[in-house]
N, C-alpha and C positions, 0 to 999 in steps of 0.2 A: 303236214309236218314232214321234214326230211326223213329218209329211210333210217338213218342212224338213230334218230330219236326212238323209233319203234323198237330197235334192237336194244337200246339202252334201257328203255322202260321194261322190256322183257327180262333183261338181266336183273333189274331191281326186283321185279315180282318173284323171280326164281330165288333170289337171295332172301326175300321176305318170307317165303315158305320154308326156308332152311333146306330145300332139296339140293341146293348146289353143294352142300357138304358131303354128298354121297361120294363124290370124287375123292375127297380126303380119306374116306373110309376104305375105298378101294385100294388106295396107295399105301396108307399107313395103318390101316386097321382101326381098332377101337382104342388105341393107346391114349392114355390120359393126356400125354404131352402133344398130341397131334394138332391141337389148336394153335400151337406156335410154329408149325412147319411152314415151308415156303409156299405151299399151295394155299393155305388159309390166309397167310399174310398177303399173297398176291390178290386173292379175292377181296380182302378188306381194302387194299389200296385201290383196286379197280372200282369198288363201291364209292370211295371218296371222289374219284374222278367223275364217275357217272352222276353222282349227286350234284356236283357243281355244274356239269354240262346240262342236265335236265332243268335245273333251277334257272339258269341264265339263257336257255335256248331262245326264249322270247319273253324277256323280262317285262315288257309292256303288258302282257297278259297277266302276269303275276300281280301287277298293280291293280287289276280289275277286282281282285278278291283280297284287297289289302287288310281289311279288318280280320278276316279269318286267318290270313297268313300271320299277322302279328300275334294273334292269340295262340296259334299253333306253335310258333317259334317261342312263345312264352313258356311252354312246357319244357323245352330244351334249356331255356334260361334258368328255369326253376331248378333243374337238375344240376346245372353248373353251380348255382348258388348254394346248393346243399353241401358242396365240398367244404364250405366254411365250418360246418359243424359235424361233418361226416366222421365216422369212426375209422374210415380208410379213405382219406381224401384222394389219393392217387387213383384208386378204383373208380370213385365217383366222377372224377374229371375225365378219365379215359372212356368210360361208358357214356358219359354225357356228350363227348365228341362224336361217338358213333350215332347216338340218338339224333344229334343235330343234323348230320348228313342224311340220315334216313328221312327226317322231316323235310329237308330240302328236296329230296327225291319226290316225296309225296306231293309237295306243293307244285313242283315242276310238271308232274303228270296231270294233276287236277287243273292246272292253268292251260294246258295245251292239248289234252286229249278229250274227246267227247266221252260221256258216260258209257255209251254203247261200245265205243272202241276199247275203252279201258276194261269193261266187263268181258268183252270178247277175248282180250289178251289174257286176263286173269283166268277165265274159264278154260282156255286152251292149255295154258301151262299146268293148271291143276289136273286137267284131264290127262295130259301126258304123264304127269307124276303118278296118277292113279293107275294108268295102264302099265307103266313100268313096274310099279310096286306089285300089282297083281300077277304080271307075267313072270317076274323074277321069283315069285313064290314057288312056281312050278319048275322053272328052269334052274335056278340056283338059290334054294331056300335059305342057305347059310348067309346070304347077303342081305336078306330082309327080316331075319329073325334076330332079336337081341340075345344077349347072354342069358337072360332069364326066360327065353323062349317066347316072349311076346312078339307079335307081328308088328313091325314098325315101318315096313316098306323101305323106300329109299331115304327115309328121314332119320334123324338122330334117335328118336324115340317114338313110341306109338301115339303119344299125345300130340306130337308135332304132325304126324300123319292125319290124325283126326281133325285138328284145327285147320290144316290146309284143305282137307276135303270139305269142311264146313264152308270155307270161303269159295271153293269151287262150286258148291251147290248154290250159294248166293248168286254167283255169276251166271250159272245155268238157268236159274229161275228168272233172272233179269232178261236173258235171251228169250225165254218162253213167253214172257209178258210183252216184250218189245217186238219180237218177231222179225227183227231186221236181218238176221242171218239164217233164217230157217228154223222153225220151231222143232221139227223132228230131230235136227242135230242137237239142239239144246236138251231135248228130252232124253236122247241117248247118252249125252254127256252127264246129265243128272243121274241116270241109272248106274253108269259105271262108277261115278264118284261116290254115290251112296253105297254101292257094293264095297268099295275100298274102305269107307268109313265103318261099315258094319264089320268088316273083316278085322279092323283095328281093335274092336271091342271097347271103343271109347264111348261110354254111356252118354257123356256130356255132348259129344259131337253128334251122335245119333239123335238125341233129343233136340238139339238145336236145329238140325236139318229138318226134322219133323215139324218144328214150329215154323221154320221158314216156308215150308211147303203149305202149311195150313194158312198162314197169313197171306201168302201169294194167291192161294186159291179163293179166299174170301175178299181180297182187295178189289177185284174187278166187279163182282156183283154188288158190293157195297157202294161203289162209285156209280153204278147204273141206276140204283134206286128201285122202287117198286117192290114186287114180290121177291125178286132176287136178293135185294138188300135184307129183307126180313128173314129169309132162309139162311143167309150168310151169318147174320147176327145170332140166330138160333144155334147154328153150328158152333160159333165161338163160345156162346154161353154154356153149351153142353161139354165142350172139350176143355175149356179153360180150367175148371176145377181139377181135372186129372193132371194137367201140367203143373198147376200150382201145388197140388198134393205131392207130386214126384219131387218138386224142389224143396218143399217144407219137410216132408218125411223121407229124407234121403236114405236113411238106414233101411227102412221097410222096402223102399223101391229097389234098392240095390240087391237086397236079399231075394226079392221077387224075381229079378232077372238073372239070379245066380252069380252076382258079383259080391266082392268083399264089402260088407256094410260100412267098414271104416274108410272106404275109398283109398285102399292100399295104405292105410296108416295116416291119411291126410288129416282126419279129424283130431288126431293126437298132436299133429304139428300146429293146428289152429289154436289149440289151447295154450301152447307155448308162445305162439306169435302174439296172441292177445295179451298175455302177461308182459311181454317185452314192449308192446305198444304203449302200455300204461306207464312204462318207465320213461319214455320220451314221447309224450303224446302230441305236442304242438308241432315240432319240426322233424321228428323221426331220427333215424340213425344215419342218414345220408343215402344218396341214390345208389342202389345196387351194392351197398356196402355191408348190409347186415349179415349176409350168409357167407362172408369171407372167413378164412382161417384166422385172421387177425382179430376177430371179434370173439371174446370169451363167451358171450351169451350164445352165439351160434354153436360153439364147441360144447357148451353145456347141454344144449338141445340134442346134439349128435350123441353125446354120452348117454343121455336119458333114453333116446329112441333106439340106440345101438345101430344107428346108420346115419350117414351124413345127409341131412336134408338140404337140397339145393335151393328150395323156395318154399313159401308157405302154402302153395297150391290153392290160392284164393286171391282174386284180383284186388279186392278192397283191402284185405289184410296186408298185401304187398305194398300198396300205396301208403298205408298208414305207417308201416315199418320204415319205408324209405324217406318219405317227405312229410310225415305226420299229418295232423288234421288240417294245417294250413295249406299244404300242397295238395292234399286229397280233395279239399274243397274246390280248388281251382280246376282240377281235372274233372271232377263231377260237374262243375259248371260247364266245361266244354262239352261233356256228354249231353247235358240238358239243352245246350244251345244247338247241338247237332240234331237232337230230337225235334226241337222247335222249327228248325229250318226244314226238316223232312216233312213235317205236318203242313207247313206253309207251301211247300212244293206240290203237295197233293191238290192244292186249289189252283194250280197253273197248268199250262199245257205240258210241262215236264213232269207228269205224274210218275212215270217209271223211275226217274231219279229219286223222287221222294220216297217211293215204296222201298227201293233198294237201300237208301240211307236209313229208313226206319228199321228195316231188317238188320242192318249193320248195328244199330244201337241196341236192338233186342239181343243180337248175338253177343255183344260185349257183356251184357248182363248174364246170359246163360253160360257162356264160356268162362266168365269170371268167377263162377261158383267154385270151380275146381282148378283153374289155371290163371297164370299171370296175364293181365291185359293192360294195355295203354302205357305201360312203363318199360317194357322190354323192346329194344329197337328192332329186334328180329322176331316179331310175332305177326303172322299174316293178318290177324283180326285188327291189330293196331293200325297197320298201314291202310287197310281198306276203310277203316273208320275215318281216318283223317281225310283220305281222298274223297270219299262219298260226301262227307260234310262240306268240303270245299267245293265240290261239284254242285251241291245244292245251293250254296251261296252264289256261285257263278250263274246258275240258272235263274235264280230270283232276281239278280241284278240285270240280266239280259231281259227278263220279262218286264222289269220296271222301266228300263230304257225304251223298250218297245211301246209301252203304254204312253210314256211321255212324248215319244215321236208321233204317235197317232193323234194325241191331243193337240200338239202344236200344228199338225197338218190340217186340222179342222178349221175352215175359214170362219172368221168372226164377222157377222153382219150387224151393222148398226141399225138401231130403230129409226124409222122415218120421223 
């Protein structure tokens, strides 16, 4: 691929992690109106240009994964359609446009970059963000601490830092397994990124990174078989109850590690979100329209909680609020399809792609416990999910074409 493609892909990854907004904070501070300044508008315009360029860079390759492309574009189409019943149609249309261009970026990257190259790019950018966040804490702590004192690094908030580090850990683990760029470098990257995640005090991110490491560690021996497979399965059986317990009994787990058992008030938001989901269960309130000031229901929640909730802090609840049961079913179908593609890849020569996509699917579930996933155009986990799923489809198609070619190359001898 041409050099500009690599730079364009790097810009998109940086935008997806939300780290590019640090420049806006340096220039304008944390003013609530900064999202409408020239800097942010310029970044948004550049994102649109980059999206189109990446998508059409080699459109013939996009056609090789047409089924996945159509299904992925269907998500953006669903969000556009929700404007018909949205409580704030202008918001739904505007955000759906951004989502569409982000999807185009994801498709362009998946069609033109190898999985190793994409993961290397993702890992390097997340590592750079981790180093910058950790270094600034000692050099200029006021730049990386929020108004509430929480450590957020160069990201808008600490949850953004945690999620970006989660995706960085995913990329580092891919490098460790593939070994194409030096395992020691990937190991150092994983250590730095994990340090930044721990520093963010994001329990969800730390738990997700731990699960990523566990699954990666047992993936190789399970594939080898024999005694190694038995030992790996035993480890999974012993550790899984603890992970499941931490997810099911979240209050007790949060208290044990010294965190607020209400997840900083999130469980209170969940009860209100569930109540409003019941009011419009089939189609929802419109894409990204529920938490706007124009929605009386959102204002009622803000009055009850004594603070303005920007989201439900749960991936599934956000989907149900925005696009209802109908739209959520479609998104869950895409997640299930990605999981199916990952498991199929495990039986081909492209095993590492399958493991990475599998981890991405697991990460969506774990991150989705307390954060928005798959519906926000600028969530690192969302973009990685789409790209890894498309890479799996691309790998499976290449394997199928190779099998057909070998079969056709075998000479057919007729019986005497």
